[in-house]
C-alpha positions as CSV (number, residue, x, y, z in Angstrom):
1,M,-4.1,-72.2,-47.2
2,S,-6.6,-70.3,-49.2
3,P,-5.4,-67.4,-51.4
4,Q,-7.8,-65.0,-49.6
5,A,-6.1,-65.4,-46.3
6,Q,-3.5,-62.9,-45.5
7,V,-0.4,-63.9,-43.6
8,L,1.5,-61.2,-41.8
9,M,5.2,-61.8,-41.5
10,P,6.8,-61.0,-38.2
11,D,8.8,-58.1,-39.7
12,A,5.7,-56.7,-41.5
13,Q,4.1,-53.8,-39.6
14,P,1.0,-52.0,-40.5
15,R,1.6,-48.4,-41.8
16,A,0.3,-45.6,-39.8
17,S,-2.5,-43.6,-41.3
18,T,-1.3,-40.3,-42.7
19,R,-4.8,-39.0,-42.6
20,G,-5.1,-39.7,-38.9
21,K,-1.9,-37.9,-38.2
22,F,-3.1,-34.9,-40.2
23,M,-6.4,-34.9,-38.3
24,V,-4.6,-34.8,-34.9
25,A,-2.3,-32.0,-36.1
26,T,-5.2,-30.0,-37.5
27,L,-7.2,-30.4,-34.3
28,F,-4.1,-29.3,-32.2
29,F,-3.7,-26.1,-34.3
30,A,-7.4,-25.4,-34.3
31,V,-7.5,-25.5,-30.5
32,I,-4.5,-23.1,-30.4
33,A,-6.2,-20.8,-32.9
34,V,-9.5,-20.8,-30.9
35,F,-7.6,-20.1,-27.7
36,Y,-6.0,-17.0,-29.2
37,F,-9.0,-15.9,-31.3
38,F,-11.3,-15.7,-28.3
39,D,-8.6,-14.2,-26.1
40,L,-8.8,-16.9,-23.5
41,M,-5.3,-15.9,-22.2
42,A,-7.2,-13.3,-20.1
43,Y,-8.7,-16.2,-18.1
44,V,-5.5,-18.1,-17.7
45,S,-3.3,-16.7,-15.0
46,L,-0.4,-18.0,-12.8
47,D,-1.5,-16.1,-9.8
48,V,-3.8,-18.8,-8.5
49,P,-1.3,-21.7,-8.7
50,K,1.4,-19.4,-7.2
51,A,-0.9,-18.6,-4.3
52,N,-1.9,-22.3,-3.8
53,R,1.8,-23.2,-3.9
54,N,2.6,-20.6,-1.2
55,K,-0.2,-21.9,1.0
56,L,0.9,-25.5,0.6
57,L,4.5,-24.6,1.5
58,A,3.4,-22.7,4.6
59,F,1.1,-25.6,5.6
60,T,3.9,-28.1,5.1
61,A,6.4,-26.1,7.2
62,E,3.8,-25.7,10.0
63,H,2.8,-29.4,9.8
64,L,6.5,-30.5,10.0
65,R,7.0,-28.3,13.0
66,I,4.0,-29.8,14.8
67,L,5.1,-33.3,13.9
68,D,8.6,-32.6,15.3
69,E,7.2,-31.3,18.5
70,A,4.9,-34.3,18.8
71,S,7.6,-36.8,18.1
72,R,10.3,-35.3,20.2
73,I,11.7,-37.8,22.7
74,E,14.1,-37.5,25.6
75,L,17.4,-39.3,24.8
76,G,18.0,-40.6,28.3
77,F,20.9,-42.4,29.9
78,P,24.2,-42.0,28.0
79,F,23.3,-38.6,26.6
80,D,22.2,-37.1,30.0
81,L,25.5,-38.4,31.5
82,Y,27.5,-36.8,28.7
83,K,26.1,-33.3,29.4
84,K,27.9,-33.2,32.7
85,E,31.2,-31.2,32.6
86,V,33.0,-33.8,34.7
87,V,32.3,-36.6,32.2
88,R,33.4,-34.4,29.2
89,T,36.6,-33.5,31.0
90,F,37.3,-37.1,31.6
91,I,36.6,-38.2,28.0
92,Y,38.7,-35.5,26.4
93,G,41.3,-35.3,29.0
94,G,40.7,-31.6,29.6
95,L,41.5,-30.8,25.9
96,R,37.9,-30.5,24.6
97,D,38.2,-26.8,23.7
98,Q,41.5,-27.4,21.8
99,I,40.2,-30.5,19.9
100,L,36.8,-29.2,18.9
101,V,36.8,-26.0,16.9
């Protein structure tokens, strides 16, 4: 192996550039400074997201109601039979009001 070739050992990790971290931090603080210097807070408001959220919630509730109406099915045989008073009296032995609170 030639002396110019570098061999990295498995436990050797390249060091992170301190200059790169400093540049990212500087950019971050510069953006914050520009935001406050030009008073951009006047253009940022939570009213629009709140209004959109309220519209979305209203749409969702209405949509679920429409889906429930469209997907409603009639239960049919055993459930229709259970609605009759004679059948409920037979099942509970006349004690339905005392058993169910």
